[in-house]
N, C-alpha and C positions, 0 to 999 in steps of 0.2 A: 444209439443205434450205432456210434461204431466209439461211444463214451465206454463201451461196456468191451469190444471188443480191444481197447487203449489199458481197458485196468486190466486188464485177462492180465495181458501180453505180459502187461510193467511188472517186474517180480521187487520192484518200491512203492508199488501202491496202496498194499495191502492194509487196511485196519488195522491189523493186528501184528505189520510187523518193528520187530524193536529193536529203537532208535540206535545199536550200538553196532548193529552194521555200517552207517554211518562213516566209523572210524576207522573199519578192517578196510576199505577203499580209499579213503582216502592214502592212507599208511605204504598201499602200492606204489602209488604212484610214487616218482625222485626227488629229490631237491632238487630245484638245477640253479646255480648260479649261471647267471650271460658272463658273454665278452668283457660286456664295459661293466664289471665291475671289479672291486677289490679291496680283499679283503687284510687288515693290519690285527689277530689275533687267529686264534682257535677257533677251527667247526668243529660237534660234536652232537651226530645225530641216529637215532635206535633206526631209522631205515639208509634206502640211496639213495644216493649224491651224483649228480654229473655237473659239475667244476668245469666250464669251459673259463672264469675270466685266471684274478692270481691270488691268493695266495699266502700271507707269511705269516704262518703260524704252524702251527701243527693240527690235520683233521681227522678226525676216527670217524669210524658208517659200518655199517654193516656192509655197503654194497659199494663200492668209488669208482664213478669214469670218468677221469682227468684226462679235457678234447682238446684238441690238434692245440688251439691255439690259446692253451691252460697253463699256468707255471705254484707248482708250493714250495714254496723254503721250506722248511718244517717236514716233522714226521710224521710220516702218513700209518697209519693199522687201522688194518680192517677184516672182517674173511675177505670177500673177493674185490682184487685190485685189477682196474686197466690202465692200463700209460698209457695211453697218448698221444701225451705235452711232451713239458718236462716233472722233471724232477729233482729239488737237490735239496736231497737230506734223506730218513733210514726208511722201508715199510717193513712196514708190519703184517702180515697178511696169511692167512691159509691160502688162495688162491692170487696168485701175479701174470700176471700178462704184458710182456713191454710190443707193440706194436709198431710196423717197418714206423711210425712217425716219434715213437717215444725217444726221450735223450731222456736219463736216469747218472744220478752225480751221488753215488751213495749205496750204504749198503740193504741188503735184502734178505730178512731171514719169512721161510716161503717156510709152507708142504711143498706147493707143488707150483712150478716154477715153466712161466711157455715164454719165447724169446722167439718175432719172430725177425725175418733175417733184413740188414734195415738197421733194425734198432739201435741206440748206445748207452752203455753202461758201461760204465764208469765203478766200482766198489767192486764191494765184495759180497757173495752171498754162501746161503748157510740154507740148511734143510734141517725144521726142525719141526716136529712131533706136534708141538702145540707153541707154533710163534706169536698168537694170543699174552703166552704167560710173559712177565718177565719186560727186563728193564736193559737196560744199558748198563746200569750201577753192577741188576745184577749180572751180568754178565762180565763185569772186570773182578764183583770175588771171588768169580769159582775160578778166572785168573788165576789172581794173583795171593790161591790155596795150594794151589795148582805144587805134588811134589812135582822134587827136583830129579832131572834123566841121572845126577853120578854126584858121588857124592864127595869126599875132601876135594883140597883146592885147586886152585889154577892149573896147579904143574904139574899135577899129578891126579888127573883125572881115575876116581878109579869105578868102576858101571857094578849103579846096584841088580841085584836079580829080580826078576817081576816077580818069585814068587817069592820073593825077602827073604830068602837066606843069603850066603857068603859064593861068589859067583869064583872063578880060580883067581882072574885079577885081583879079588881086592882080597885072597886068602895070602897073596905075595909079598 
């Protein structure tokens, strides 16, 4: 009597239920690294990670929450990052949130950035339409190949026209 009602109300109890549904449910639960855990090396996850311990290395995830007592020394790459603790290194993410308890020392490349009052941020931030693409070496090569704004020697700089033609100063 009660078994039939319980079986009918349970979505997982049907005999024709495909076993593929279980991994979907598992992937929605975040991976939690507790406060007493210290990792020396990189972490990579396709899912959500909640970090309450310490990591000395790079962290990559789809969504990352860095807890108030957590510390990351290395690069952070994720779709979404919420920083409540300490990060010493660069962050590349589409969405970055620095809460009031955050202490961020490094550069942030982002699509969306939110900084709460009280957050500590020491570094540069740069908006990018695709912050997940590229890396440090990509940015350096882009800067190294940039054209110089002036032509000529240091003693007599001659401005170069933006259209490629000569300016009045260059003709004289």
